[in-house]
N, C-alpha and C positions, 0 to 999 in steps of 0.2 A: 504494500500500500504506500509506503514511503517513497518508493521509486516512482509510482504513479503521480504522487503529489509534486515531486521534483519536475517531472515532465510537464505537468499542468502549469507550474510556476514559470517554467521556461517559456512555454507557449504564451502565457499571459503577457509576458514582457515583450514578445514579438508580434502579437496579433494587431492587425490594423484593419480599418474598414476597407472592403474591397471596392466600393464605389462611393463617390461623394454624395449621391442622392439616396443611398441606402441609409437605414437608421444608423446614426453615428455611434451610439452606445446602447448596450443592452438595457440600461436603466430606463430609457425612454421607450423601450420596446416591451417592458414588463406589462402584463395584462392580467385581468381577472377572468376574461372570457375563455372558455375551453375551445372555442373555434378561432383559428388564426385568421387574421385579415388577409385579403388578397396579396400575394407576393411574399407571404411570411409562413413560418411553421413554428409550432410550439415545442419547447424543450423544457426539461425540469432539472433542477439542481439536486444535490444529495438530500437536502432537507425538504424537497418537494415544492419549492417555489417555481412557478411557471414563468418562462420568458418567451416572448414572441420575437423570432429571429428572421431577418430578411433572407429570402432565398438566395440572394447574391452571395451570402457567406459560404454557400456550398461550393463556390469556385475558389475559395481561399485555402491554400495548402495547409496553413496552420490550423484552420478550423477543421479541415479533413482529418488531420492528425488527432485533434481532440475527439472527434467522432470515433476514430479507430481505437483510441484508448478507452472510450466508453464501451465499445463493443467487447474489448478484452475483459473489462471489469464486470459488465452486466449482461453481455450477450446481446443478440439482436432481438428487439421487441417484436412480438407477433401480434399486431393489432393494438399494442399498448404504447405508452409514451416513451420517448427517448430521454434517458437520464444521463446528464453530464457528470464526470467524476470531479466535481468542484462544488464549492458552496456559493450561495447567492452573492456574498460580498465580493467574490472573485469576478463574477459576471457583471456586477454593477460598477466595478472599478475602471 
């Protein structure tokens, strides 16, 4: 688990917005709706906080690595939510 957190910490330092018109930070993308807005998808943190993420982030190599780490930790969801291996504070920073 410590190795995973080191990877996430490294990714967090490197991640940047893929497009200027995409949501510039996850804090403004946070939502209470279970349905994502057009052009977005929902993801959850370890404590269950939901974030609406722009689809443009799927083209970001660093975000792809974060999803790969999530798959290693939690497996592929079958009709369920995607959980990221980090807490809400990391997503909002």
